C-alpha positions in Angstrom: -0.1 -0.2 0.0 1.2 3.6 -0.9 2.1 6.0 1.6 -0.6 8.3 2.6 1.6 11.4 2.0 3.9 11.4 -1.5 7.6 11.7 -1.0 7.4 14.6 -3.2 5.1 16.6 -0.9 7.0 15.5 2.3 10.4 16.8 0.5 8.4 20.0 -0.1 7.6 20.1 3.7 11.2 19.4 4.6 12.5 22.1 2.2 14.5 19.1 0.6 12.9 19.2 -2.7 15.7 20.5 -4.6 18.1 17.6 -4.2 17.8 13.8 -4.1 20.8 12.8 -1.6 18.6 12.5 1.0 15.8 10.7 -0.3 16.3 7.2 1.2 16.4 8.8 4.5 13.4 11.0 3.9 11.3 8.0 2.8 12.4 6.2 6.1 11.2 9.2 8.2 8.1 9.4 6.2 7.4 5.5 6.7 7.8 5.9 10.5 6.0 8.9 10.8 3.0 7.5 9.0 3.2 4.2 11.2 3.4 6.3 14.4 0.1 8.3 13.5 -1.8 5.0 12.7 -0.5 3.4 15.9 -1.5 6.5 18.0 -5.1 6.2 16.9 -5.6 2.5 17.5 -7.3 2.0 14.1 -6.1 0.4 11.1 -5.2 2.1 8.1 -8.2 0.8 6.3 -10.6 2.1 9.3 -8.8 5.5 9.0 -9.4 5.7 5.2 -13.3 4.8 6.0 -13.3 7.5 8.4 -12.0 9.8 6.0 -14.6 9.0 3.1 -12.4 6.7 1.2 -8.9 8.2 1.8 -6.5 9.0 4.7 -8.0 12.1 6.5 -6.3 15.5 5.8 -5.6 16.2 9.3 -3.7 12.9 9.8 -1.8 13.5 6.7 -0.7 16.7 8.2 0.3 15.1 11.2 2.4 12.8 9.3 4.1 15.7 7.8 4.6 17.3 11.0 6.3 14.6 12.6 8.2 13.6 9.8 9.7 16.8 9.4 10.4 17.3 13.0 12.5 14.0 13.0 14.4 14.9 10.1 15.1 18.2 11.2 16.2 17.5 14.6 17.9 14.0 14.1 20.2 14.1 17.3 18.9 13.9 20.7 22.0 16.1 22.0 22.9 19.3 20.2 24.3 22.5 21.0 21.3 24.4 19.5 18.1 24.5 21.4 15.5 22.3 19.9 11.9 22.6 20.4 9.3 19.5 20.8 6.3 19.3 18.2 3.7 21.6 19.0 0.5 20.8 20.7 -1.1 21.3 17.3 0.0 17.9 16.6 -2.1 16.3 19.2 -5.3 18.6 18.1 -4.7 16.8 14.6 -4.6 13.3 15.9 -6.6 12.9 19.2 -10.3 13.3 17.5 -9.5 10.0 15.4 -7.9 8.1 18.5 -10.0 5.2 19.6 -10.1 5.0 23.2 -10.5 1.3 23.7 -8.4 -1.0 22.0 
């Protein structure tokens, strides 16, 4: 099954659309972010597609973009620059889709 967000769109989000050297790494972050968002909701991809009227909900696509970009831009847990966590907006995007009971 294809990613819910294209690599092309993800590269634009990461400001990495003018080179290909990081494509393998970007695809890895994209895959991991998508799996993370789906796992967070306690739904299957198919259930989420159904909730979105036949395609993955736009709010969750945005969550995939935010998480993946955050991971790509802040790859190390220890750095001299101060990094910030992903904003609370991420929870606002994902929480309405979360099933409370597994």
